[in-house]
LOLOVO-854965 format. One line per field, with one value per atom (N, C-alpha, C): x, y, z; atom name; residue in one letter. Coordinates in steps of 0.001 Angstrom, whole numbers, m for minus. Layout:
N
xx <- (X; ...)
yy <- (Y; ...)
zz <- (Z; ...)
atom <- (CA; ...)
type <- (A; ...)
This chain:
248
xx <- (m6470; m5939; m6964; m8224; m9270; m9440; m9407; m9562; m8404; m7209; m6046; m6139; m6564; m6687; m7729; m8871; m9915; m9466; m8655; m8124; m7239; m6455; m5618; m6475; m7555; m8451; m9039; m9424; m9998; m8974; m7730; m6687; m6456; m6426; m6229; m7348; m8561; m9695; m9659; m8986; m8951; m7886; m6778; m5631; m5900; m6767; m6956; m7457; m8089; m8605; m7600; m6345; m5372; m4813; m4851; m4317; m5416; m5475; m6571; m6239; m4961; m4581; m4660; m4671; m4794; m3420; m3332; m2114; m2491; m1638; m1882; m1285; m682; m101; m853; m1307; m1991; m1116; m436; 527; m148; 370; m171; 254; m464; m14; 1318; 2196; 3467; 3214; 3934; 3816; 4690; 4062; 4795; 4475; 4971; 4636; 5272; 6402; 7131; 7459; 8156; 8550; 9566; 9536; 10439; 11218; 10759; 11505; 11128; 11985; 11784; 10449; 9749; 8474; 7265; 7486; 6349; 5674; 4361; 3575; 2715; 2607; 1734; 910; m382; m1264; m2228; m2680; m3594; m4410; m5530; m6369; m6683; m6521; m6641; m7460; m8035; m8750; m8669; m9217; m9288; m10592; m10730; m11979; m12244; m11228; m11394; m11610; m11804; m12012; m10816; m9631; m8400; m8072; m8307; m8161; m6734; m6172; m4813; m4777; m4124; m3880; m2380; m1996; m582; m234; 1004; 1509; 2996; 3479; 4901; 5246; 6474; 6894; 8381; 8708; 10099; 10724; 11501; 12078; 13376; 13919; 15124; 15054; 16098; 16096; 16040; 16587; 16560; 16235; 15738; 15430; 13932; 13303; 11878; 11535; 10374; 9865; 8487; 8193; 6912; 6309; 5002; 4304; 3009; 2646; 1431; 781; m536; m1299; m2422; m2547; m3590; m4414; m5679; m6574; m7535; m7815; m8747; m9567; m10879; m11762; m12942; m12934; m13995; m14633; m15885; m16613; m17533; m17043; m17773; m18304; m18949; m19585; m18565; m17436; m16446; m15227; m15043; m13857; m14060; m13270; m13191; m11713; m11387; m9998; m9859; m8814; m8482; m7005; m6720; m5347; m5090; m4048; m3628; m2127; m1722; m301; 100; 1287; 1814; 3282; 3721; 5128; 5589; 6862; 7478; 8795; 9230; 10492; 11056; 12278; 12937; 13893; 14228; 15144; 15421; 15844; 16359; 15397; 15199; 14412; 15120; 14846; 15420; 14568; 14790; 14137; 15196; 14984; 15946; 15944; 16999; 17053; 15858; 15253; 14091; 12783; 12859; 11718; 11031; 11502; 10927; 11378; 10558; 10894; 11442; 12446; 13067; 13167; 12778; 12832; 13384; 14136; 14623; 14380; 13627; 13291; 13649; 14010; 14145; 13269; 12757; 11874; 11553; 10663; 10248; 8775; 8176; 6763; 6435; 5252; 4815; 3296; 2753; 1306; 877; m420; m984; m1953; m2146; m3013; m3721; m4953; m5744; m6730; m6856; m7817; m8604; m9937; m10819; m11611; m11498; m12244; m13494; m14594; m15871; m16356; m17179; m17929; m19396; m20269; m21704; m22438; m23186; m24017; m25390; m26420; m27804; m27977; m27349; m27421; m26802; m25965; m25265; m23779; m23233; m21825; m20995; m19981; m19090; m17643; m16791; m15378; m14677; m13997; m13249; m11784; m11211; m9803; m9517; m8600; m8148; m6627; m6107; m4663; m4352; m3384; m3049; m1583; m1087; 313; 655; 1930; 2445; 3346; 3324; 4119; 5199; 6398; 7490; 8081; 8377; 8766; 9937; 10829; 11905; 11870; 11946; 11767; 12692; 12924; 13626; 12715; 12544; 11605; 12162; 11999; 12420; 11198; 10963; 9845; 10376; 9771; 10097; 8925; 8777; 7695; 8150; 7194; 7472; 7564; 8256; 8287; 6927; 6164; 4894; 3868; 3314; 2293; 1246; 6; m1098; m2193; m3244; m4437; m5645; m6523; m7730; m8889; m9534; m10604; m11949; m12683; m13978; m14912; m16130; m17159; m16656; m15860; m15378; m14210; m13643; m12513; m11315; m10125; m8891; m8350; m8074; m7533; m6134; m5089; m3721; m3533; m2882; m2625; m1120; m607; 809; 961; 2141; 2385; 3695; 3836; 5067; 5238; 6381; 6733; 7340; 7040; 7672; 8148; 9306; 9837; 10132; 9440; 9581; 10132; 11147; 11740; 11538; 10827; 10457; 10854; 11327; 11561; 10521; 9714; 8616; 8859; 8535; 8558; 7155; 6677; 5399; 5715; 5719; 6123; 4907; 5134; 4051; 2880; 3216; 2213; 1460; 132; m704; m1830; m2038; m3125; m4069; m5288; m6265; m5699; m4949; m4395; m3118; m2662; m1463; m292; 816; 1983; 2558; 2948; 3565; 4791; 5512; 6785; 6594; 7307; 7194; 7650; 7226; 7600; 8201; 8978; 9469; 9516; 9605; 9633; 10221; 10650; 11147; 10226; 9659; 8719; 9315; 9116; 9492; 8206; 8028; 6783; 7078; 7054; 7107; 5707; 5591; 4272; 4240; 3097; 2877; 1712; 1747; 639; 276; m994; m1527; m2236; m1953; m2576; m3309; m4497; m5300; m5548; m5096; m5296; m6716; m7501; m8909; m9159; m8417; m8604; m7443; m6673; m5569; m4605; m4319; m3373; m4004; m5291; m6002; m5893; m5455; m5309; m5971; m6536; m6997; m5860; m5706; m4567; m5003; m4454; m4630; m3264; m3151; m1907; m2181; m1330; m1465; m93; 86; 1373; 1446; 2607; 2832; 3433; 3374; 3968; 4542; 5832; 6510; 7206; 6945; 7616; 8782; 9944; 11139; 11248; 10349; 10350; 8961; 8936; 7657; 7204; 6101; 5585; 4104; 3578; 2176; 1261; 1673; 815; 1326; 2607; 3202; 3678; 2765; 3076; 2458; 2856; 2443; 1156; 53; m1216; m2251; m1959; m2870; m2328; m3174; m2726; m2347; m1487; m1137; m2019; m3158; m4117; m4840; m4787; m5470; m5883; m6946; m7337; m7665; m7395; m7630; m7404; m7256; m7093; m5773; m4999; m3705; m3697; m3132; m3004; m1541; m934; 434; 405; 989; 1059; 2482; 2868; 4182; 5308; 4997; 6028; 6338; 7321; 7673; 6531; 6377; 5317; 5668; 4651; 4875; 4590; 4232; 3901; 5173; 5107; 6283; 6416)
yy <- (22738; 21939; 20933; 21369; 20470; 19274; 19525; 18406; 17429; 17975; 17110; 16251; 16862; 16123; 15019; 15314; 14311; 13173; 13478; 12411; 11462; 12019; 11159; 10254; 10796; 9983; 8843; 9122; 8084; 6996; 7398; 6414; 5540; 6122; 5358; 4342; 4694; 3801; 2611; 2764; 1682; 657; 1090; 218; m1047; m1064; m2284; m3446; m3208; m4313; m4944; m4437; m4934; m6294; m6655; m7941; m8975; m9921; m10871; m12179; m12511; m13778; m13665; m14795; m14808; m14896; m14368; m14422; m14447; m15039; m15080; m13874; m12942; m11749; m10505; m9731; m8478; m7350; m6613; m5611; m4488; m4161; m3003; m1720; m629; 638; 1039; 1632; 2089; 3189; 3131; 4153; 5335; 6453; 7639; 8851; 8880; 9976; 11313; 11275; 12490; 13318; 12699; 13355; 14462; 15487; 16627; 17031; 16652; 17039; 16136; 16133; 15311; 15622; 14557; 14711; 14707; 14674; 14675; 13303; 13327; 12091; 12104; 10946; 10773; 9515; 9602; 8438; 8429; 7236; 7149; 5886; 5928; 4765; 4698; 3516; 3369; 2115; 2124; 944; 946; m115; m170; m824; m1113; m1651; m3077; m3749; m5103; m5092; m3900; m3755; m4233; m4049; m4347; m3131; m3233; m2117; m2054; m843; m654; 488; 255; 1283; 1549; 2842; 3180; 4254; 4200; 5221; 5421; 6618; 6929; 8002; 7938; 8907; 9221; 10499; 10936; 10900; 9874; 9693; 10482; 10994; 11821; 12870; 13709; 14771; 14232; 13038; 12440; 10948; 10467; 9043; 8872; 8026; 7793; 6323; 6029; 4658; 4612; 3522; 3366; 2006; 1921; 663; 604; m593; m799; m2114; m2097; m3332; m3383; m4510; m4660; m5912; m5829; m6970; m7029; m8227; m8449; m9690; m9572; m10706; m10606; m11414; m11386; m12765; m12781; m14033; m13820; m14190; m13978; m15308; m15223; m16405; m17468; m17054; m18013; m18168; m17245; m17337; m16596; m17001; m16296; m16087; m14911; m14594; m14051; m14515; m14027; m13659; m12435; m11945; m11028; m11314; m10475; m10267; m8994; m8727; m7453; m7488; m6323; m6148; m4898; m4634; m3402; m3385; m2263; m1938; m695; m304; 940; 1228; 2427; 2945; 4230; 4759; 6233; 6824; 8194; 9089; 10316; 11300; 12642; 13459; 14798; 15675; 16966; 17903; 18501; 18389; 18850; 20382; 20970; 22436; 23055; 22309; 22838; 22547; 22138; 21896; 20555; 19762; 18426; 17528; 16533; 15578; 14293; 13708; 12467; 11507; 10234; 9218; 7919; 7198; 5860; 4958; 3870; 2955; 1524; 755; m694; m1317; m2515; m3119; m4559; m5107; m6489; m6609; m7713; m7936; m9409; m9721; m11105; m11149; m12294; m12441; m13802; m13946; m15200; m14897; m15865; m15671; m16981; m16868; m18053; m17708; m18610; m18453; m19751; m19610; m20753; m20553; m21496; m21446; m22307; m21816; m22530; m22905; m23891; m24203; m24351; m23954; m23956; m24828; m25764; m26632; m26728; m26454; m26480; m25583; m24394; m23386; m23839; m24868; m25346; m25042; m24250; m23858; m24824; m25411; m26335; m25894; m26294; m25933; m26755; m26057; m26724; m26875; m25852; m25894; m24853; m25166; m24225; m24152; m22927; m22694; m21705; m22014; m21125; m21236; m20227; m20233; m19015; m18924; m17805; m16944; m15638; m14697; m14053; m13941; m13205; m12261; m11037; m10000; m9171; m8776; m7836; m6787; m5510; m4510; m3311; m2644; m1372; m420; 800; 1737; 3146; 3840; 5228; 6064; 7142; 8057; 9462; 10167; 11583; 12328; 13571; 14401; 15112; 15498; 16115; 17632; 18243; 19702; 20259; 19445; 19918; 20086; 21278; 21586; 22479; 22095; 22844; 23042; 23694; 23836; 23403; 22657; 22156; 23037; 23710; 24656; 23944; 23957; 23271; 24014; 24305; 24968; 26262; 26997; 28283; 28219; 27037; 26887; 26297; 26654; 26094; 25031; 23850; 22745; 22428; 22648; 22373; 20903; 20672; 19320; 19130; 18019; 17695; 16264; 15962; 14647; 14079; 12783; 12152; 10778; 10187; 8873; 8018; 6729; 5754; 4582; 4065; 2872; 1844; 690; m347; m1619; m2177; m3447; m4426; m5530; m6462; m7887; m8588; m10033; m10739; m11596; m12291; m13798; m14388; m15843; m16331; m17334; m17977; m19356; m19458; m20689; m21430; m22658; m23504; m23528; m23626; m23584; m24913; m24829; m26033; m25877; m26917; m26966; m28082; m27717; m28672; m29432; m28684; m29265; m30062; m30217; m31006; m30063; m30281; m29415; m29506; m28346; m28293; m27397; m27335; m26618; m25129; m24554; m23106; m22302; m21060; m20178; m18879; m18215; m16889; m16061; m14759; m13868; m12529; m11792; m10431; m9503; m8513; m7600; m6198; m5573; m4176; m3385; m2327; m1559; m67; 446; 1900; 2488; 3457; 3931; 5454; 6029; 7466; 7722; 8872; 9225; 10690; 10976; 12337; 12669; 13844; 14278; 15597; 15667; 16882; 17319; 18513; 19027; 19573; 18994; 19379; 20310; 20118; 20978; 20772; 21838; 21736; 20623; 19704; 18625; 17422; 17495; 16357; 16418; 15288; 15195; 13919; 14004; 12824; 12337; 11013; 10466; 9333; 9364; 8288; 7704; 6379; 5699; 4724; 4727; 3776; 3511; 2324; 2022; 609; 260; m1071; m2016; m3289; m4314; m5395; m5668; m6611; m7679; m8939; m10049; m10525; m10712; m11103; m12612; m13367; m14822; m15294; m16392; m16970; m17986; m17680; m18546; m18815; m19811; m20177; m19419; m19282; m18657; m17310; m17049; m15803; m15011; m14215; m13472; m12078; m11261; m9850; m9675; m10159; m10057; m9199; m8764; m7861; m6437; m5511; m4152; m3378; m2385; m1446; m213; m198; 897; 1079; 2279; 2572; 4033; 4297; 5671; 5782; 6958; 7069; 8475; 8565; 9835; 9792; 10869; 10976; 12234; 12123; 13274; 13393; 14553; 14831; 15987; 15770; 16838; 16937; 18163; 18397; 18576; 18674; 18820; 20271; 20479; 21819; 22423; 23734; 24412; 24479; 24647; 24733; 23412; 23485; 22283; 21531; 20217; 19391; 19108)
zz <- (m14701; m13582; m13088; m13003; m12515; m13428; m14763; m15703; m15581; m15414; m15277; m14027; m12939; m11678; m11780; m12419; m12562; m13460; m14467; m15338; m14542; m13605; m12760; m11892; m11362; m10553; m11367; m12601; m13455; m13749; m14002; m14257; m13044; m11851; m10632; m10441; m10816; m10621; m11560; m12716; m13698; m13368; m12788; m12597; m11804; m10779; m10020; m10845; m11952; m12744; m13669; m13673; m14611; m14214; m12945; m12532; m12430; m13373; m13428; m12723; m12592; m11984; m10462; m9813; m8362; m7707; m6515; m5726; m4267; m3434; m2001; m1281; m2024; m1419; m1888; m900; m1172; m627; m1508; m1029; m255; 916; 1651; 968; 1190; 610; 1223; 444; 1020; 2042; 3134; 4172; 3766; 3434; 2955; 3839; 5068; 5989; 5610; 4880; 4515; 5757; 6695; 7939; 7674; 8511; 8309; 9553; 10765; 11961; 13135; 14147; 15334; 15995; 16425; 17096; 16180; 14876; 13943; 13918; 13836; 13761; 12504; 11883; 10723; 10925; 10671; 10770; 9606; 9242; 8116; 8126; 7427; 7206; 5719; 5127; 3688; 3350; 2172; 1674; 157; m469; m1924; m2339; m3618; m4134; m3671; m3119; m2582; m1076; m494; 946; 1762; 1206; 1930; 2797; 4102; 5029; 5570; 5608; 6115; 7111; 8244; 9254; 9300; 9282; 9236; 10253; 10698; 11597; 11386; 11687; 11586; 12608; 13113; 14118; 13940; 14008; 13906; 15291; 15560; 16887; 17065; 15963; 16012; 14927; 14840; 13843; 12422; 12221; 10884; 10915; 12045; 12198; 12416; 11595; 11701; 11773; 12342; 12435; 11785; 11075; 10391; 10726; 10634; 10875; 10084; 9631; 8850; 9247; 9366; 9582; 8548; 7855; 6850; 7127; 6758; 6915; 5730; 5281; 4176; 4484; 4369; 4619; 3651; 2599; 1599; 1471; 1121; 889; m309; m1488; m2723; m3262; m4402; m4969; m5343; m5891; m6386; m5488; m4542; m3710; m2396; m1411; m127; 187; 733; 1018; 2429; 3117; 4451; 4458; 4852; 4788; 5968; 6739; 7858; 7727; 7765; 7547; 8290; 8907; 9622; 9276; 9190; 8928; 9690; 10035; 10728; 10040; 10204; 9594; 10244; 9906; 10401; 9351; 9449; 8455; 8607; 7523; 7479; 6713; 7206; 6471; 6515; 5518; 5476; 4569; 4656; 3753; 2837; 1534; 557; 476; m99; m190; m913; m1850; m2570; m1848; m565; 321; 112; m829; m976; 180; 491; 1549; 926; 1587; 1130; 2307; 2089; 3139; 2570; 3399; 3051; 4255; 4049; 5140; 4776; 5790; 5673; 6754; 6477; 7465; 7155; 7956; 7793; 8146; 7715; 7978; 8052; 8573; 8707; 8740; 8353; 8381; 7882; 7683; 7193; 6057; 5181; 4036; 3686; 3193; 2856; 1746; 801; m288; m428; m517; m714; m2001; m2925; m4188; m4077; m4648; m4587; m5992; m6043; m7255; m6872; m7782; m7499; m8511; m7993; m8829; m8187; m9000; m8497; m7281; m7372; m6306; m4992; m5052; m3861; m4014; m3081; m3130; m2296; m2923; m2225; m2424; m1491; m1553; m2626; m3533; m4595; m4249; m3610; m3243; m2175; m1263; m242; m280; m340; m338; 771; 1618; 2735; 3092; 3792; 4196; 5028; 5416; 6198; 5326; 5567; 4790; 5658; 5101; 5732; 4698; 5126; 4172; 4697; 3768; 4047; 2924; 3284; 2245; 2417; 1285; 1211; 449; 983; 376; 397; m733; m868; m1215; m451; m694; m946; m1882; m2025; m2642; m2248; m2762; m4026; m4836; m6121; m6002; m6952; m7007; m7436; m8175; m8708; m7596; m7478; m6472; m7102; m6987; m7591; m6552; m6977; m6154; m6968; m6334; m6974; m6534; m7489; m7190; m7276; m6179; m6145; m5198; m5693; m4882; m4245; m5000; m4523; m3573; m3357; m2443; m3176; m2698; m3242; m2298; m2853; m2072; m2600; m1793; m2245; m2608; m3734; m4229; m4365; m3869; m3999; m4473; m5005; m5596; m5048; m5172; m4734; m5337; m5054; m5603; m4508; m4569; m3676; m4519; m4183; m4843; m3772; m3847; m2824; m3452; m2815; m3215; m2068; m2336; m1261; m1619; m588; m706; 140; m492; 180; 220; 1366; 1513; 1869; 1160; 1459; 2019; 3336; 4003; 4553; 5004; 5521; 4533; 3254; 2198; 2131; 2175; 2159; 1143; 347; m622; m195; 157; 695; 1897; 2717; 3937; 3750; 2515; 2230; 1986; 2708; 2568; 1167; 638; m682; m624; m1731; m1755; m1488; m520; m259; m1476; m1522; m2617; m2072; m2907; m2571; m3853; m3679; m4832; m4427; m5418; m5234; m6020; m5339; m5964; m6050; m7184; m7394; m7599; m6797; m6844; m7008; m8233; m8437; m8260; m7385; m6952; m6974; m7327; m7220; m6275; m5615; m4733; m4928; m4736; m4840; m3542; m3000; m1747; m1939; m1374; m1407; 28; 374; 1727; 1850; 2763; 2882; 4068; 5171; 6340; 7305; 7560; 8503; 8128; 9073; 8787; 8075; 7784; 7183; 5664; 5074; 3630; 3114; 1931; 1213; 333; 235; m505; m1435; m2641; m3620; m3946; m3900; m4230; m5363; m6364; m7452; m8052; m8623; m9226; m9745; m10221; m10776; m9749; m10069; m9219; m10129; m9988; m10860; m10028; m10343; m9682; m10516; m9900; m10632; m10806; m10181; m10322; m10719; m11460; m11885; m10841; m10155; m9110; m9335; m8661; m8842; m7891; m6643; m5635; m5133; m5314; m4836; m6047; m6611; m7820; m7753; m8716; m8722; m9517; m8958; m9683; m8964; m7744; m7026; m7096; m7467; m7759; m6500; m6694; m5642; m5836; m5189; m5334; m4015; m3471; m2203; m2161; m1463; m1192; 286; 878; 2305; 2816; 4138; 4840; 5603; 5503; 6175; 7035; 8241; 9137; 9560; 9323; 9765; 10766; 11935; 12946; 13475; 13777; 14376; 13381; 12088; 11079; 10770; 9915; 9498; 8697; 8793; 8061; 6583; 5776; 4326; 3652; 2375; 1618; 1244; 1349; 1077; m410)
atom <- (N; CA; C; N; CA; C; N; CA; C; N; CA; C; N; CA; C; N; CA; C; N; CA; C; N; CA; C; N; CA; C; N; CA; C; N; CA; C; N; CA; C; N; CA; C; N; CA; C; N; CA; C; N; CA; C; N; CA; C; N; CA; C; N; CA; C; N; CA; C; N; CA; C; N; CA; C; N; CA; C; N; CA; C; N; CA; C; N; CA; C; N; CA; C; N; CA; C; N; CA; C; N; CA; C; N; CA; C; N; CA; C; N; CA; C; N; CA; C; N; CA; C; N; CA; C; N; CA; C; N; CA; C; N; CA; C; N; CA; C; N; CA; C; N; CA; C; N; CA; C; N; CA; C; N; CA; C; N; CA; C; N; CA; C; N; CA; C; N; CA; C; N; CA; C; N; CA; C; N; CA; C; N; CA; C; N; CA; C; N; CA; C; N; CA; C; N; CA; C; N; CA; C; N; CA; C; N; CA; C; N; CA; C; N; CA; C; N; CA; C; N; CA; C; N; CA; C; N; CA; C; N; CA; C; N; CA; C; N; CA; C; N; CA; C; N; CA; C; N; CA; C; N; CA; C; N; CA; C; N; CA; C; N; CA; C; N; CA; C; N; CA; C; N; CA; C; N; CA; C; N; CA; C; N; CA; C; N; CA; C; N; CA; C; N; CA; C; N; CA; C; N; CA; C; N; CA; C; N; CA; C; N; CA; C; N; CA; C; N; CA; C; N; CA; C; N; CA; C; N; CA; C; N; CA; C; N; CA; C; N; CA; C; N; CA; C; N; CA; C; N; CA; C; N; CA; C; N; CA; C; N; CA; C; N; CA; C; N; CA; C; N; CA; C; N; CA; C; N; CA; C; N; CA; C; N; CA; C; N; CA; C; N; CA; C; N; CA; C; N; CA; C; N; CA; C; N; CA; C; N; CA; C; N; CA; C; N; CA; C; N; CA; C; N; CA; C; N; CA; C; N; CA; C; N; CA; C; N; CA; C; N; CA; C; N; CA; C; N; CA; C; N; CA; C; N; CA; C; N; CA; C; N; CA; C; N; CA; C; N; CA; C; N; CA; C; N; CA; C; N; CA; C; N; CA; C; N; CA; C; N; CA; C; N; CA; C; N; CA; C; N; CA; C; N; CA; C; N; CA; C; N; CA; C; N; CA; C; N; CA; C; N; CA; C; N; CA; C; N; CA; C; N; CA; C; N; CA; C; N; CA; C; N; CA; C; N; CA; C; N; CA; C; N; CA; C; N; CA; C; N; CA; C; N; CA; C; N; CA; C; N; CA; C; N; CA; C; N; CA; C; N; CA; C; N; CA; C; N; CA; C; N; CA; C; N; CA; C; N; CA; C; N; CA; C; N; CA; C; N; CA; C; N; CA; C; N; CA; C; N; CA; C; N; CA; C; N; CA; C; N; CA; C; N; CA; C; N; CA; C; N; CA; C; N; CA; C; N; CA; C; N; CA; C; N; CA; C; N; CA; C; N; CA; C; N; CA; C; N; CA; C; N; CA; C; N; CA; C; N; CA; C; N; CA; C; N; CA; C; N; CA; C; N; CA; C; N; CA; C; N; CA; C; N; CA; C; N; CA; C; N; CA; C; N; CA; C; N; CA; C; N; CA; C; N; CA; C; N; CA; C; N; CA; C; N; CA; C; N; CA; C; N; CA; C; N; CA; C; N; CA; C; N; CA; C; N; CA; C; N; CA; C; N; CA; C; N; CA; C; N; CA; C; N; CA; C; N; CA; C; N; CA; C; N; CA; C; N; CA; C; N; CA; C; N; CA; C; N; CA; C; N; CA; C; N; CA; C; N; CA; C; N; CA; C; N; CA; C; N; CA; C; N; CA; C; N; CA; C; N; CA; C; N; CA; C; N; CA; C; N; CA; C; N; CA; C; N; CA; C; N; CA; C; N; CA; C; N; CA; C; N; CA; C; N; CA; C)
type <- (M; M; M; A; A; A; N; N; N; R; R; R; F; F; F; L; L; L; C; C; C; R; R; R; L; L; L; A; A; A; L; L; L; F; F; F; A; A; A; V; V; V; L; L; L; P; P; P; G; G; G; L; L; L; G; G; G; A; A; A; C; C; C; T; T; T; S; S; S; L; L; L; Y; Y; Y; F; F; F; P; P; P; P; P; P; P; P; P; P; P; P; N; N; N; V; V; V; P; P; P; L; L; L; L; L; L; T; T; T; Q; Q; Q; K; K; K; G; G; G; E; E; E; F; F; F; S; S; S; G; G; G; G; G; G; I; I; I; H; H; H; T; T; T; N; N; N; L; L; L; D; D; D; N; N; N; N; N; N; L; L; L; A; A; A; L; L; L; Q; Q; Q; G; G; G; A; A; A; Y; Y; Y; A; A; A; I; I; I; G; G; G; E; E; E; H; H; H; I; I; I; G; G; G; A; A; A; I; I; I; G; G; G; T; T; T; F; F; F; T; T; T; T; T; T; L; L; L; N; N; N; T; T; T; D; D; D; K; K; K; K; K; K; R; R; R; K; K; K; A; A; A; E; E; E; E; E; E; H; H; H; R; R; R; F; F; F; A; A; A; E; E; E; I; I; I; G; G; G; G; G; G; G; G; G; Y; Y; Y; F; F; F; T; T; T; R; R; R; L; L; L; P; P; P; D; D; D; K; K; K; R; R; R; A; A; A; L; L; L; E; E; E; V; V; V; Y; Y; Y; V; V; V; G; G; G; L; L; L; G; G; G; A; A; A; G; G; G; S; S; S; T; T; T; K; K; K; R; R; R; T; T; T; D; D; D; F; F; F; K; K; K; T; T; T; E; E; E; N; N; N; D; D; D; I; I; I; K; K; K; T; T; T; V; V; V; E; E; E; R; R; R; T; T; T; V; V; V; E; E; E; G; G; G; D; D; D; L; L; L; N; N; N; K; K; K; Y; Y; Y; F; F; F; L; L; L; Q; Q; Q; V; V; V; N; N; N; Y; Y; Y; S; S; S; S; S; S; K; K; K; E; E; E; K; K; K; K; K; K; S; S; S; F; F; F; H; H; H; L; L; L; F; F; F; G; G; G; N; N; N; D; D; D; F; F; F; P; P; P; V; V; V; S; S; S; Y; Y; Y; G; G; G; T; T; T; A; A; A; L; L; L; R; R; R; L; L; L; S; S; S; Y; Y; Y; L; L; L; E; E; E; L; L; L; S; S; S; D; D; D; L; L; L; R; R; R; V; V; V; D; D; D; G; G; G; I; I; I; A; A; A; T; T; T; T; T; T; P; P; P; E; E; E; D; D; D; N; N; N; V; V; V; F; F; F; V; V; V; E; E; E; P; P; P; I; I; I; T; T; T; F; F; F; T; T; T; R; R; R; V; V; V; Q; Q; Q; V; V; V; A; A; A; G; G; G; P; P; P; V; V; V; Q; Q; Q; L; L; L; Q; Q; Q; L; L; L; I; I; I; S; S; S; G; G; G; G; G; G; M; M; M; F; F; F; G; G; G; L; L; L; R; R; R; S; S; S; Q; Q; Q; K; K; K; Y; Y; Y; L; L; L; K; K; K; A; A; A; S; S; S; N; N; N; S; S; S; V; V; V; F; F; F; N; N; N; F; F; F; G; G; G; V; V; V; V; V; V; V; V; V; N; N; N; V; V; V; G; G; G; G; G; G; Q; Q; Q; S; S; S; G; G; G; R; R; R; K; K; K)
């Protein structure tokens, strides 16, 4: 079991390098609280290898009605490029616990934010701006989350850490409006993204779990600036309180 788990970790670490092209959209991690009853709260903080930070929260406002929210921020300044990205989304939907104890959720929502990329060129150790692309993002999404029947324990340093798995499928419609290249307005873009995602959770203490998210991202339209070239990969900490007892 330990070897299998470590192999999954290695695979998750490789996936972010698969997207080589640039895009002005950095997908936030899917919010997968796996709510089970009214009054349950889930919160998390996530990041990835590009330092894209995400804060998430979810609350069960009814026996089967839940609300979710995510805020992401990215600010990088590298030798060849600088990126600024701010994005927030909210949603609501239905959750339930299946007869086999798995959790199932369906959410719809919307999001908005801003994005900017600056490309540099360096000559004689002098960095100058080569191009700047920026715009506003608007998003509408449908997302389905469910936990897997597969449940194991990871044995480390004489302790057993429960491990669970799950899947999320997100369908998003994105608009890149007020698009400007070097300050000059250009034609806006839109795209439809399909994101099949898997997540692995390791319970470390009480309601605290470590989480890894990885998956594919596919754009249904061919665009120049709004395309599926940034990976869906995040790792972080999740806390669920007030839910039904037992592993989901």
